[in-house]
C-alpha positions as CSV (number, residue, x, y, z in Angstrom):
1,M,0.1,13.2,11.9
2,P,3.3,11.1,11.6
3,M,4.2,9.9,8.1
4,K,3.8,6.3,9.1
5,H,0.1,6.9,9.6
6,D,-0.1,8.1,6.0
7,L,1.8,5.0,4.9
8,L,-0.6,2.7,6.9
9,K,-3.7,4.5,5.5
10,L,-2.4,4.0,1.9
11,A,-1.6,0.4,2.6
12,K,-5.1,-0.2,3.9
13,E,-6.6,1.4,0.8
14,V,-4.5,-0.8,-1.5
15,S,-5.3,-3.9,0.6
16,E,-9.1,-3.2,0.2
17,L,-8.8,-2.3,-3.5
18,K,-6.8,-5.5,-4.3
19,K,-8.8,-7.5,-1.8
20,I,-5.8,-9.0,-0.1
21,P,-4.8,-9.1,3.6
22,M,-2.3,-6.5,4.9
23,S,0.2,-9.2,5.7
24,R,0.2,-10.4,2.1
25,L,0.6,-6.8,0.8
26,A,3.5,-6.3,3.2
27,R,5.2,-9.5,1.9
28,K,4.7,-8.2,-1.6
29,V,6.2,-4.8,-1.1
30,V,8.8,-5.3,1.6
31,F,9.2,-9.1,1.8
32,D,8.1,-9.0,5.4
33,N,4.5,-10.0,6.3
34,K,4.6,-8.3,9.7
35,F,5.9,-4.9,8.4
36,F,2.5,-3.1,8.7
37,D,1.7,-4.8,12.0
38,R,5.0,-3.5,13.5
39,L,4.2,0.1,12.3
40,E,0.7,-0.1,13.8
41,A,2.2,-1.3,17.1
42,G,4.5,1.8,17.2
43,G,7.5,0.6,15.3
44,D,9.2,2.7,12.7
45,C,11.1,2.4,9.4
46,T,13.8,4.4,7.6
47,T,13.0,7.3,5.4
48,Q,14.4,5.2,2.4
49,T,12.0,2.4,3.2
50,Y,9.1,4.8,3.7
51,E,9.7,6.4,0.3
52,R,10.2,3.0,-1.5
53,V,7.1,1.4,0.0
54,T,4.9,4.5,-0.5
55,E,5.9,4.7,-4.2
56,E,5.2,1.0,-4.7
57,L,1.8,1.3,-2.9
58,R,0.9,4.3,-5.1
59,Q,1.7,2.3,-8.2
60,L,-0.4,-0.7,-7.0
61,K,-3.3,1.6,-6.1
62,A,-3.2,3.2,-9.6
63,G,-3.1,-0.2,-11.2
64,A,-6.0,-1.4,-9.1
65,V,-8.1,1.7,-9.9
66,D,-7.2,1.3,-13.6
67,A,-8.3,-2.4,-13.5
68,E,-11.6,-1.4,-12.0
69,H,-12.2,1.3,-14.7
70,P,-10.5,0.3,-18.0
71,A,-9.8,3.0,-20.5
72,S,-12.7,1.8,-22.7
73,D,-15.1,2.4,-19.8
74,R,-13.7,5.8,-19.1
75,N,-14.0,6.9,-22.7
76,A,-17.6,5.8,-23.0
């Protein structure tokens, strides 16, 4: 499976966790609300962009998961 499919899967997970549309998420991470639409339509991005966006999405996902399960809940 191409790397862009992994990126889109991660973006969809973050979008659902944060309860925001993919276009808004794209604007937040790459300042381009059509970024994920272009990838889904067969477009591509540079390796540098892939790595930067993937890292930012991972951080957003971790923050969303932490927000759903604060440390006080996890230690109970």
